All heavy atoms as an XYZ file, in Angstrom:
809
protein
N     -21.042     67.664    174.135
C     -19.601     67.459    174.042
C     -19.296     66.141    174.668
O     -18.376     65.451    174.347
C     -18.940     68.546    174.781
C     -17.401     68.574    174.570
S     -17.011     69.465    173.035
C     -15.306     69.587    173.281
N     -20.107     65.723    175.673
C     -19.794     64.442    176.384
C     -19.952     63.296    175.453
O     -19.220     62.310    175.537
C     -20.800     64.269    177.615
O     -20.605     63.068    178.174
N     -20.925     63.333    174.555
C     -21.147     62.304    173.510
C     -19.931     62.245    172.626
O     -19.450     61.087    172.345
C     -22.347     62.612    172.700
C     -22.736     61.574    171.758
C     -24.030     61.842    170.993
O     -24.945     62.266    171.653
O     -24.045     61.554    169.723
N     -19.303     63.330    172.232
C     -18.059     63.320    171.441
C     -16.984     62.708    172.185
O     -16.215     61.877    171.659
C     -17.633     64.732    171.062
C     -18.351     65.382    169.902
C     -17.921     66.743    169.516
O     -16.763     67.151    169.984
O     -18.604     67.413    168.832
N     -16.800     62.962    173.454
C     -15.820     62.323    174.346
C     -15.981     60.859    174.401
O     -15.008     60.050    174.378
C     -15.717     62.981    175.698
C     -15.227     64.434    175.703
O     -14.574     64.825    174.702
N     -15.518     65.162    176.792
N     -17.238     60.417    174.471
C     -17.543     58.983    174.557
C     -17.178     58.311    173.254
O     -16.539     57.234    173.257
C     -19.027     58.716    174.781
C     -19.463     59.159    176.212
O     -18.577     59.341    177.095
O     -20.666     59.264    176.435
N     -17.418     59.018    172.090
C     -17.059     58.364    170.826
C     -15.553     58.295    170.651
O     -15.002     57.288    170.280
C     -17.639     59.248    169.619
C     -19.206     59.126    169.670
C     -17.079     58.797    168.291
C     -19.901     60.074    168.821
N     -14.855     59.381    171.036
C     -13.374     59.353    170.984
C     -12.831     58.224    171.893
O     -11.941     57.550    171.518
C     -12.826     60.713    171.324
C     -11.342     60.662    171.574
C     -13.144     61.755    170.331
N     -13.403     58.082    173.086
C     -12.870     57.135    174.088
C     -13.110     55.774    173.538
O     -12.281     54.816    173.597
C     -13.577     57.320    175.369
O     -13.232     56.345    176.313
N     -14.304     55.573    172.895
C     -14.645     54.193    172.311
C     -13.690     53.870    171.170
O     -13.216     52.741    171.049
C     -16.083     54.270    171.787
C     -16.571     52.958    171.230
C     -18.050     53.040    170.842
O     -18.841     53.531    171.650
O     -18.332     52.543    169.723
N     -13.381     54.914    170.322
C     -12.458     54.623    169.183
C     -11.101     54.362    169.702
O     -10.375     53.440    169.207
C     -12.422     55.905    168.243
C     -13.700     56.094    167.465
C     -13.701     57.376    166.682
O     -12.876     58.301    166.957
O     -14.438     57.445    165.706
N     -10.654     55.058    170.745
C      -9.322     54.719    171.298
C      -9.317     53.339    171.920
O      -8.264     52.582    171.740
C      -8.947     55.812    172.398
N     -10.302     52.940    172.634
C     -10.387     51.633    173.143
C     -10.353     50.540    172.024
O      -9.687     49.511    172.132
C     -11.741     51.481    173.950
O     -11.715     52.444    175.027
C     -11.822     50.088    174.534
N     -11.120     50.778    170.942
C     -11.077     49.826    169.834
C      -9.692     49.776    169.208
O      -9.234     48.715    168.860
C     -12.107     50.319    168.738
C     -13.554     50.103    169.197
C     -14.489     50.726    168.215
O     -14.074     51.124    167.028
O     -15.687     50.688    168.435
N      -9.049     50.909    169.085
C      -7.673     50.866    168.487
C      -6.735     50.137    169.451
O      -5.860     49.396    168.973
C      -7.186     52.361    168.286
N      -6.848     50.371    170.714
C      -5.987     49.637    171.740
C      -6.219     48.178    171.655
O      -5.297     47.369    171.742
N      -7.496     47.786    171.482
C      -7.827     46.298    171.392
C      -7.222     45.699    170.126
O      -6.730     44.618    170.130
C      -9.333     46.146    171.421
N      -7.296     46.454    169.035
C      -6.687     45.992    167.795
C      -5.226     45.742    167.898
O      -4.608     44.786    167.464
C      -6.992     46.959    166.651
N      -4.466     46.693    168.624
C      -3.120     46.578    168.754
C      -2.811     45.353    169.703
O      -1.842     44.554    169.438
C      -2.465     47.798    169.420
C      -1.014     47.601    169.840
C      -2.552     48.953    168.357
N      -3.577     45.261    170.816
C      -3.441     44.094    171.674
C      -3.641     42.737    170.936
O      -2.823     41.861    171.148
C      -4.342     44.163    172.794
N      -4.580     42.675    170.001
C      -4.749     41.475    169.268
C      -3.622     41.161    168.420
O      -3.153     40.080    168.258
C      -6.074     41.622    168.371
C      -7.317     41.470    169.171
O      -7.353     41.080    170.352
O      -8.404     41.877    168.631
N      -3.047     42.227    167.768
C      -1.901     42.132    166.897
C      -0.700     41.629    167.600
O       0.113     40.816    167.049
C      -1.585     43.385    166.202
C      -0.583     43.338    165.107
S      -0.445     44.881    164.275
C       0.090     46.042    165.585
N      -0.582     41.997    168.917
C       0.625     41.577    169.597
C       0.454     40.259    170.403
O       1.412     39.788    170.988
C       0.971     42.654    170.672
C       1.366     44.054    170.079
C       1.538     45.059    171.125
C       2.521     43.837    169.218
N      -0.697     39.696    170.307
C      -0.887     38.339    170.919
C      -0.738     37.262    169.955
O      -0.711     37.494    168.754
C      -2.265     38.317    171.596
O      -3.222     38.342    170.664
N      -0.597     36.069    170.428
C      -0.534     34.910    169.504
C       0.918     34.579    169.054
O       1.888     35.078    169.593
N       0.912     33.775    168.034
C       2.185     33.188    167.503
C       3.091     34.260    166.861
O       4.374     34.210    166.991
C       1.939     32.124    166.438
C       1.178     30.983    167.016
O       1.343     30.706    168.229
O       0.552     30.211    166.204
N       2.597     35.327    166.336
C       3.415     36.318    165.678
C       3.755     37.506    166.509
O       4.135     38.560    166.059
N       3.508     37.350    167.890
C       3.629     38.564    168.775
C       5.066     39.203    168.708
O       5.080     40.395    168.525
C       3.371     38.111    170.203
N       6.140     38.370    168.736
C       7.454     39.027    168.625
C       7.706     39.766    167.329
O       8.288     40.872    167.325
C       8.511     37.891    168.836
N       7.172     39.195    166.272
C       7.307     39.910    164.931
C       6.514     41.131    164.921
O       6.989     42.194    164.402
C       6.928     38.950    163.808
C       7.197     39.418    162.457
C       6.994     38.420    161.392
C       5.652     38.641    160.755
N       5.345     37.663    159.755
N       5.241     41.104    165.419
C       4.375     42.286    165.415
C       4.843     43.466    166.221
O       4.533     44.559    165.987
C       2.932     41.859    165.676
C       2.313     41.093    164.639
O       2.706     41.153    163.426
N       1.324     40.282    164.961
N       5.590     43.185    167.296
C       6.075     44.247    168.200
C       6.929     45.229    167.442
O       7.024     46.322    167.756
C       6.775     43.631    169.461
C       5.860     43.053    170.413
C       6.570     42.555    171.659
C       5.551     41.985    172.596
N       6.184     41.340    173.805
N       7.646     44.693    166.456
C       8.497     45.594    165.610
C       7.663     46.752    164.914
O       8.212     47.821    164.663
C       9.246     44.842    164.570
C      10.298     43.945    165.266
O      10.745     44.194    166.365
N      10.608     42.854    164.563
N       6.407     46.402    164.701
C       5.595     47.437    164.034
C       5.445     48.643    164.921
O       5.415     49.771    164.400
C       4.173     46.782    163.771
C       4.263     45.780    162.653
C       3.206     47.882    163.349
C       3.052     44.948    162.421
N       5.366     48.489    166.217
C       5.203     49.584    167.132
C       6.428     50.524    167.170
O       6.392     51.594    167.602
C       4.877     49.021    168.526
C       3.607     48.247    168.640
C       3.351     47.721    169.977
C       2.379     49.040    168.177
N       7.551     50.021    166.709
C       8.786     50.741    166.719
C       9.009     51.547    165.413
O      10.087     52.193    165.269
C       9.953     49.872    167.027
C       9.837     49.266    168.414
C      10.930     48.303    168.816
O      11.918     48.162    168.016
O      10.787     47.690    169.836
N       8.162     51.334    164.413
C       8.301     51.993    163.125
C       8.119     53.468    163.267
O       7.150     53.941    163.923
C       7.295     51.504    162.068
C       7.560     50.117    161.519
C       6.413     49.629    160.672
C       8.854     50.033    160.751
N       8.963     54.303    162.717
C       8.799     55.792    162.881
C       7.669     56.218    161.924
O       7.551     55.754    160.803
C      10.159     56.316    162.443
C      10.760     55.362    161.644
C      10.279     53.965    162.123
N       6.889     57.210    162.384
C       5.908     57.766    161.491
C       6.080     59.275    161.501
O       6.474     59.821    162.568
C       4.434     57.418    161.889
C       4.153     55.917    161.705
C       4.171     57.842    163.360
N       5.830     59.935    160.423
C       6.008     61.369    160.363
C       4.597     62.007    160.517
O       3.629     61.704    159.863
C       6.606     61.786    158.938
C       6.857     63.256    158.849
C       7.884     63.565    157.731
N       8.295     64.852    157.832
C       9.292     65.364    158.581
N       9.946     64.508    159.401
N       9.691     66.626    158.558
N       4.580     62.919    161.385
C       3.368     63.668    161.749
C       3.419     65.072    161.138
O       4.458     65.704    161.283
C       3.135     63.775    163.281
C       2.928     62.385    163.813
C       1.956     64.632    163.558
C       2.818     62.353    165.414
N       2.422     65.490    160.383
C       2.393     66.748    159.704
C       1.271     67.561    160.317
O       0.143     67.092    160.422
C       2.256     66.551    158.199
C       2.025     67.943    157.555
C       3.402     65.871    157.563
N       1.603     68.763    160.700
C       0.654     69.666    161.255
C       0.251     70.738    160.252
O       1.122     71.458    159.793
C       1.077     70.359    162.558
C       0.094     71.355    163.135
C       1.450     69.329    163.599
N      -0.979     70.835    159.864
C      -1.436     71.778    158.845
C      -2.078     72.963    159.498
O      -3.078     72.828    160.145
C      -2.459     71.027    157.865
O      -2.921     71.988    156.948
N      -1.501     74.072    159.288
C      -1.948     75.325    159.952
C      -3.104     75.950    159.120
O      -4.003     76.548    159.643
C      -0.765     76.321    160.123
C      -1.308     77.588    160.631
C       0.240     75.691    161.042
N      -3.002     75.853    157.805
C      -3.994     76.490    156.894
C      -3.498     76.294    155.477
O      -2.548     75.696    155.216
N      -4.350     76.879    154.582
C      -4.106     76.696    153.186
C      -4.394     77.998    152.470
O      -5.107     78.855    153.078
C      -5.014     75.576    152.555
N      -3.937     78.120    151.260
C      -4.143     79.272    150.477
C      -4.244     78.868    148.996
O      -3.664     77.900    148.623
C      -3.089     80.382    150.654
N      -4.977     79.728    148.245
C      -5.094     79.443    146.820
C      -4.591     80.713    146.093
O      -4.911     81.797    146.440
C      -6.577     79.128    146.437
C      -6.676     78.642    144.991
C      -8.086     78.057    144.712
O      -8.748     77.718    145.705
N      -8.379     78.062    143.518
N      -3.768     80.440    145.108
C      -3.249     81.526    144.290
C      -3.070     81.066    142.915
O      -3.014     79.891    142.579
C      -1.944     82.170    144.900
C      -0.843     81.115    145.039
S       0.683     81.796    145.722
C       0.151     82.409    147.302
N      -2.872     82.041    141.956
C      -2.572     81.695    140.565
C      -1.092     81.391    140.436
O      -0.324     81.673    141.300
C      -2.898     82.894    139.702
O      -2.051     83.999    139.975
C      -4.354     83.308    139.882
N      -0.762     80.791    139.305
C       0.578     80.576    139.079
C       1.432     81.807    138.962
O       2.540     81.933    139.506
C       0.825     79.697    137.687
C       2.278     79.612    137.345
C       0.143     78.369    137.842
N       0.808     82.884    138.461
C       1.492     84.198    138.353
C       1.838     84.706    139.738
O       2.937     85.173    140.082
C       0.593     85.190    137.674
C       1.163     86.608    137.497
C       2.372     86.662    136.576
O       2.433     85.940    135.561
N       3.418     87.325    136.933
N       0.840     84.568    140.641
C       1.127     85.045    142.084
C       2.211     84.170    142.699
O       3.096     84.710    143.410
C      -0.166     84.877    142.908
C      -1.241     85.937    142.471
C      -2.573     85.644    143.099
O      -3.004     84.532    143.197
N      -3.293     86.737    143.501
N       2.178     82.946    142.383
C       3.235     82.017    142.945
C       4.642     82.427    142.445
O       5.580     82.479    143.221
C       2.939     80.569    142.534
C       3.886     79.492    143.046
C       3.819     79.380    144.490
C       3.510     78.099    142.347
N       4.736     82.755    141.205
C       5.993     83.156    140.626
C       6.520     84.527    141.120
O       7.686     84.795    141.161
C       5.946     83.185    139.091
C       5.699     81.805    138.352
C       5.398     82.017    136.906
C       6.922     80.954    138.588
N       5.541     85.324    141.590
C       5.905     86.620    142.164
C       6.297     86.559    143.620
O       6.711     87.609    144.218
C       4.806     87.563    141.930
C       4.600     87.902    140.469
C       3.279     88.673    140.240
O       2.521     88.995    141.193
O       3.072     89.068    139.064
N       6.238     85.406    144.315
C       6.588     85.388    145.702
C       8.040     85.626    145.871
O       8.912     85.324    145.093
C       6.312     83.987    146.238
C       4.830     83.544    146.365
C       4.791     82.099    146.862
C       4.091     84.425    147.303
N       8.362     86.368    146.975
C       9.747     86.678    147.300
C       9.837     86.725    148.866
O       8.882     86.665    149.537
C      10.255     88.032    146.742
C       9.306     89.150    147.006
C       9.781     90.436    146.250
C       8.808     91.517    146.458
N       7.854     91.766    145.519
N      11.092     86.815    149.302
C      11.374     86.825    150.761
C      10.529     87.908    151.391
O      10.406     89.033    150.821
C      12.805     87.052    150.991
C      13.229     86.972    152.400
C      14.718     87.178    152.495
C      15.204     87.009    153.931
N      16.640     87.141    154.126
N       9.988     87.589    152.597
C       9.124     88.620    153.385
C       7.692     88.696    152.898
O       6.956     89.444    153.458
C       9.825     89.933    153.497
C      11.253     89.837    153.927
C      11.491     90.305    155.357
O      10.655     90.974    155.958
O      12.608     89.996    155.856
N       7.268     87.965    151.799
C       5.945     88.059    151.320
C       5.045     87.264    152.375
O       5.498     86.231    152.834
C       5.778     87.346    149.931
O       6.591     87.953    149.023
C       4.371     87.274    149.550
N       3.929     87.851    152.688
C       2.978     87.207    153.609
C       1.896     86.496    152.760
O       1.266     87.184    151.895
C       2.410     88.272    154.569
C       1.274     87.602    155.379
C       3.385     88.863    155.404
N       1.732     85.263    153.039
C       0.657     84.562    152.270
C      -0.469     84.459    153.297
O      -0.409     83.898    154.328
C       1.102     83.140    151.856
C       2.223     83.266    150.879
C      -0.051     82.340    151.232
C       2.964     81.900    150.627
N      -1.688     85.048    152.889
C      -2.875     84.905    153.730
C      -3.471     83.611    153.655
O      -3.750     83.075    152.532
C      -3.855     85.994    153.272
C      -3.445     87.403    153.558
O      -2.717     87.608    154.611
O      -3.790     88.360    152.806
N      -3.700     82.938    154.799
C      -4.229     81.577    154.825
C      -5.746     81.685    155.033
O      -6.233     82.655    155.531
C      -3.624     80.797    155.994
C      -2.098     80.620    155.939
C      -1.642     79.874    157.123
C      -1.704     79.873    154.636
N      -6.405     80.640    154.668
C      -7.881     80.419    154.759
C      -8.214     79.989    156.145
O      -9.017     79.039    156.389
C      -8.426     79.575    153.714
C      -8.229     80.049    152.282
C      -8.438     79.012    151.226
O      -8.606     77.806    151.586
O      -8.449     79.371    150.064
N      -7.579     80.584    157.199
C      -7.840     80.170    158.602
C      -7.558     81.309    159.568
O      -6.774     82.266    159.157
C      -6.866     78.954    158.926
N      -8.167     81.302    160.656
C      -7.942     82.265    161.607
C      -6.812     81.765    162.556
O      -6.563     80.584    162.764
C      -9.168     82.610    162.416
C     -10.353     83.085    161.687
C     -11.582     83.219    162.510
C     -10.073     84.428    161.008
N      -6.147     82.815    163.240
C      -5.029     82.392    164.052
C      -5.379     81.478    165.219
O      -4.550     80.690    165.696
C      -4.262     83.648    164.571
C      -2.826     83.218    164.992
C      -5.018     84.400    165.625
C      -1.858     84.407    164.885
N      -6.625     81.549    165.706
C      -6.990     80.683    166.793
C      -7.731     79.387    166.361
O      -8.161     78.664    167.206
C      -7.969     81.419    167.760
C      -7.161     82.555    168.533
O      -5.984     82.360    168.824
O      -7.790     83.610    168.880
N      -7.846     79.146    165.070
C      -8.510     77.981    164.616
C      -7.649     76.766    164.966
O      -6.448     76.840    165.020
C      -8.649     78.047    163.035
C      -9.837     78.902    162.624
O     -10.537     79.359    163.459
O      -9.933     79.085    161.366
N      -8.372     75.568    165.116
C      -7.546     74.394    165.348
C      -6.768     73.981    164.153
O      -7.062     74.441    163.030
C      -8.620     73.309    165.621
C      -9.970     73.988    165.550
C      -9.753     75.417    165.146
N      -5.645     73.345    164.404
C      -4.757     72.853    163.289
C      -5.073     71.330    163.047
O      -5.543     70.658    164.042
C      -3.338     73.099    163.632
C      -2.936     74.549    163.725
C      -2.846     72.354    164.905
N      -4.901     70.877    161.894
C      -5.113     69.474    161.599
C      -3.813     68.777    161.647
O      -2.772     69.187    161.216
C      -5.688     69.389    160.145
C      -7.112     69.880    160.038
O      -7.806     69.908    161.032
O      -7.490     70.308    158.948
N      -3.833     67.539    162.191
C      -2.691     66.721    162.396
C      -2.818     65.438    161.558
O      -3.793     64.724    161.719
C      -2.503     66.376    163.868
C      -2.419     67.744    164.666
C      -1.216     65.519    164.098
C      -2.565     67.464    166.162
N      -1.873     65.177    160.723
C      -1.942     64.047    159.780
C      -0.788     63.073    159.932
O       0.334     63.489    160.288
C      -1.857     64.562    158.314
C      -3.060     65.407    157.886
C      -3.022     66.819    158.062
C      -4.094     64.845    157.200
C      -4.085     67.595    157.622
C      -5.128     65.574    156.828
C      -5.171     66.996    157.050
N      -1.063     61.821    159.723
C      -0.043     60.849    159.449
C      -0.263     60.380    158.025
O      -1.356     59.846    157.702
C      -0.150     59.591    160.454
C       0.812     58.499    159.988
C       0.223     60.082    161.824
N       0.667     60.622    157.163
C       0.348     60.418    155.710
C      -0.726     61.286    155.264
O      -0.723     62.486    155.577
N      -1.708     60.713    154.584
C      -2.865     61.505    154.120
C      -3.976     61.467    155.076
O      -5.022     62.037    154.850
C      -3.309     60.914    152.788
C      -2.237     60.851    151.686
C      -2.176     62.217    150.987
O      -3.201     62.872    150.803
O      -1.081     62.635    150.613
N      -3.850     60.681    156.193
C      -4.957     60.509    157.158
C      -4.958     61.501    158.249
O      -3.975     61.658    159.057
C      -4.877     59.117    157.719
C      -6.074     58.684    158.531
C      -6.006     57.336    158.938
N      -7.181     57.067    159.720
C      -7.831     55.985    159.697
N      -7.503     54.998    158.875
N      -8.910     55.802    160.438
N      -6.085     62.192    158.421
C      -6.275     63.084    159.568
C      -6.442     62.255    160.844
O      -7.313     61.340    160.909
C      -7.553     63.947    159.362
C      -7.895     64.871    160.509
C      -6.922     66.020    160.639
C      -9.343     65.481    160.183
N      -5.589     62.492    161.808
C      -5.621     61.628    163.070
C      -6.058     62.444    164.241
O      -6.546     61.906    165.244
C      -4.334     60.967    163.380
C      -3.228     62.028    163.541
C      -3.912     59.985    162.269
C      -2.029     61.449    164.360
N      -5.904     63.818    164.176
C      -6.279     64.609    165.330
C      -6.374     66.098    164.982
O      -5.956     66.463    163.879
C      -5.195     64.463    166.456
N      -6.848     66.848    165.824
C      -6.915     68.341    165.734
C      -6.271     68.844    167.029
O      -6.375     68.239    168.059
C      -8.288     68.891    165.540
C      -8.821     68.533    164.161
C     -10.013     69.351    163.807
N     -10.466     69.107    162.429
C     -11.173     68.016    162.072
N     -11.625     67.141    162.905
N     -11.496     67.893    160.721
N      -5.631     70.032    166.953
C      -5.085     70.560    168.104
C      -4.844     72.131    167.983
O      -5.301     72.754    167.041
N      -4.293     72.644    169.030
C      -3.967     74.103    169.083
C      -2.509     74.298    169.226
O      -1.901     73.562    169.984
C      -4.850     74.800    170.147
C      -4.674     74.256    171.537
C      -5.652     74.780    172.538
O      -6.858     74.958    172.134
O      -5.265     75.125    173.670
N      -2.013     75.307    168.635
C      -0.504     75.634    168.746
C      -0.226     76.171    170.143
O      -0.981     76.983    170.643
C      -0.072     76.589    167.652
C      -0.286     76.123    166.258
C       0.090     77.200    165.257
C       0.519     74.824    165.978
N       0.864     75.710    170.649
C       1.336     76.154    172.009
C       2.855     76.306    171.942
O       3.493     75.778    171.006
C       0.884     75.170    173.158
C      -0.541     75.094    173.305
C       1.531     73.817    172.896
N       3.492     76.836    172.963
C       4.997     76.856    173.089
C       5.339     75.456    173.366
O       4.820     74.782    174.171
C       5.351     77.819    174.243
C       5.454     79.271    173.814
C       6.075     80.060    174.910
O       7.181     79.719    175.345
O       5.452     81.037    175.259
N       6.431     75.031    172.741
C       6.996     73.688    172.900
C       7.482     73.557    174.278
O       8.078     74.552    174.922
C       8.050     73.388    171.866
N       7.426     72.375    174.891
C       7.926     72.135    176.277
C       9.366     71.771    176.289
O      10.167     72.095    177.185
C       7.109     71.117    176.962
O       7.155     69.933    176.176
C       5.700     71.486    177.240
N       9.904     71.123    175.177
C      11.262     70.635    175.117
C      12.153     71.641    174.372
O      13.355     71.511    174.442
C      11.322     69.338    174.397
C      10.714     68.222    175.210
O      10.552     68.363    176.453
O      10.416     67.139    174.607
N      11.599     72.640    173.734
C      12.404     73.605    172.911
C      11.888     75.000    173.241
O      10.844     75.430    172.832
C      12.237     73.252    171.396
C      12.997     74.151    170.549
O      13.610     75.174    170.933
N      13.019     73.932    169.268
N      12.678     75.705    174.026
C      12.182     77.020    174.505
C      11.831     77.986    173.313
O      11.146     78.912    173.542
C      13.216     77.618    175.446
C      14.594     77.970    174.778
C      15.614     78.406    175.854
O      15.754     77.737    176.848
O      16.166     79.462    175.521
N      12.407     77.846    172.236
C      12.127     78.696    171.067
C      11.185     78.104    170.045
O      10.902     78.659    168.962
C      13.404     79.073    170.403
C      14.333     79.928    171.195
O      13.874     80.795    171.953
N      15.644     79.601    171.169
N      10.666     76.970    170.357
C       9.768     76.248    169.386
C       8.363     76.274    169.675
O       7.868     76.857    170.689
N       7.599     75.626    168.793
C       6.150     75.436    169.003
C       5.794     74.017    169.084
O       6.523     73.110    168.656
C       5.318     76.183    167.931
C       5.652     75.597    166.563
C       5.532     77.665    167.962
C       4.783     76.151    165.458
N       4.668     73.806    169.730
C       4.108     72.404    169.844
C       2.617     72.414    169.494
O       2.055     73.430    169.183
N       2.037     71.315    169.636
C       0.598     71.160    169.370
C      -0.095     70.479    170.573
O       0.346     69.335    170.889
C       0.277     70.393    168.129
C      -1.223     70.202    167.801
C       0.927     70.989    166.883
N      -1.051     71.057    171.102
C      -1.824     70.436    172.220
C      -3.044     69.806    171.586
O      -3.810     70.432    170.800
C      -2.269     71.529    173.192
C      -3.164     71.005    174.294
C      -3.493     72.137    175.230
C      -4.578     71.783    176.210
N      -5.038     72.962    176.956
N      -3.213     68.473    171.707
C      -4.337     67.771    171.112
C      -5.608     68.122    171.782
O      -5.699     68.127    173.007
C      -4.085     66.247    171.229
C      -2.883     65.703    170.529
C      -2.777     64.183    170.629
C      -2.807     66.018    169.035
N      -6.605     68.365    170.975
C      -7.923     68.712    171.474
C      -8.968     67.774    171.024
O     -10.086     67.678    171.563
C      -8.358     70.192    171.239
C      -7.445     71.164    171.871
C      -8.455     70.439    169.755
N      -8.682     67.025    169.947
C      -9.577     66.060    169.384
C      -8.852     64.957    168.700
O      -7.896     65.190    167.928
C     -10.557     66.768    168.427
C     -11.540     65.864    167.717
C     -12.385     66.566    166.639
O     -12.144     67.781    166.467
O     -13.208     65.855    166.041
N      -9.202     63.713    168.970
C      -8.655     62.596    168.245
C      -9.602     62.129    167.166
O     -10.879     62.057    167.407
C      -8.429     61.408    169.142
C      -7.530     61.772    170.348
C      -7.803     60.167    168.431
C      -6.137     62.180    170.013
N      -9.222     61.893    165.929
C     -10.148     61.668    164.792
C      -9.825     60.263    164.205
O      -8.657     59.950    163.962
C      -9.886     62.679    163.646
S     -10.041     64.389    164.222
N     -10.844     59.482    164.011
C     -10.799     58.253    163.210
C      -9.843     57.205    163.690
O      -9.466     56.376    162.821
N      -9.624     56.995    164.938
C      -8.837     55.805    165.331
C      -9.647     54.608    165.140
O     -10.818     54.572    165.503
C      -8.350     55.966    166.797
C      -7.241     56.940    167.081
C      -6.968     56.939    168.590
C      -5.995     56.534    166.369
N      -9.052     53.476    164.692
C      -9.749     52.296    164.597
C     -10.644     52.141    163.390
O     -11.317     51.112    163.197
N     -10.627     53.132    162.514
C     -11.402     52.995    161.303
C     -10.623     52.470    160.114
O      -9.538     52.764    159.975
C     -12.076     54.380    160.888
C     -13.091     54.849    161.940
O     -13.606     54.019    162.645
N     -13.360     56.109    161.937
């Protein structure tokens, strides 16, 4: 596991260096605006496969069985890119909501 942590740490360092390079030099003021762009993060809990017939028969209160266990890690995406994995937790800012605790960072700097 330590080797995985070293790889994640190395990838994060590389990503940080890339951002630092982007913010230095003649275009620094212009590039800082990039850091303020909003990005939408999507958390994928699981997936299911069904026929069109089954899809058409869905109604309120139907339970769709997912191809995942309740304790499995969830995937966290920005666009189509997997950026991290995490576990669902109670949200800290919303007493009735849920949040995601990051347990693995994936593919930074690639």
